[in-house]
N, C-alpha and C positions, 0 to 999 in steps of 0.2 A: 504494499500499499504505499503510496507515495505522499509526502506532506500536502501538496496540494488539494488530494482527495480528502486529506482530515480538516481542511479548513472548512469544507462544506458540510459536514455532519456534526460539527461540535469539537469539542475538545477530546482528542485522541490520544491515548498514553500507550506506550509500546513496553511491555512487560516480556522480555524474551522475545518469541517471535510472534507473540499474542497481541493484535492491537485492541485497546479497551476504549469503547466510546462513553465517556463520561458525560452524563447529561449536567445541565447547570445546577440542578437540585443536590448533586452529590448523591443520590440515592443508590441508584443501581447502575451498574455499568453491565453493557451486554457485549458478548463476544460469540460469534458461531450462533449455535442453538441454546447455549447455556446463559444462564442470568447469575449475578452475583454481586451481594451488598457491598458497596465500596465506603470505605472509613477515611477520614481524613491521614490517619498515619499510614493508611495503605497507599494514596495517593502521594503523600510526602516522600514515601520509600520510592514509589515509581519515578517521582520527580529527580530524584538523585542521579538516576541512569541517564538522565538527559546532558546532554553537551551543556555547557555553560551559556551560550548564546541562544539554546533552546528553552533554558531555566528562566533566563531573561525575558523571553518572548511569553512565556507561561504567565510571569508575574504581571507583564503589560497587559496580556489579555483578561486576565483576573481583574486588575485594578479598573480596566476602562469599564467591565460588566459591572463591578461593584458601585463605580462613579457615577454610572447610568442609573441604578437603583437608588443610589443616595440623593443625588442633587435633582432638585426640580427641573423639569425641561423649560428651559427660557428661550426663546427665540429672540431673533434682531427686532428692534424697537424702529418702527417707521417713524420718524421725525414729524411728519407730515399728519399723523393721527394725533398728535399732542396740541395741534392747532386749536387754541380756543380753552384750552385747560386752564382753568383760574380765572376765566372772564367775569365770572360772578363776583368775584373778590374785588376787581379793579372797578366794577361798574358803580360802586359806592364812592370812589375816590376820585377827586378832581385832579387831573394830570397836572394843570399847571402849577396847582399848590403843592403836590408831592415833589414835583421837579424843582421847585424855588427850596424847599424844606431840605431835599437832598443834596443840592448844591451849596447851600448855607453850612450843611455838615461838614463839608470838605475844607471850608476855612478855619475851623476850629481845630 
């Protein structure tokens, strides 16, 4: 099984010549016709068999998954959507008086 094939089905971990498909929940790993419960200790043992570069990649993949779960999804803010925000606050203020007060505060 190639590394590219593993990227499509999720996290694949190899122990000896058997590839384990480890679901995101870390509950069960499937290989062939059998199913085995996967524990954190088992995955850590398997991860020690990876090359250092693959260990770093594993950390990166897991970190990104956790970041997406923990951090709320925030998209880009369209600045035009903010037009008029706070207009009700300024409706009660005389602009000329406000500017005169503001400019007078610069002299102090």
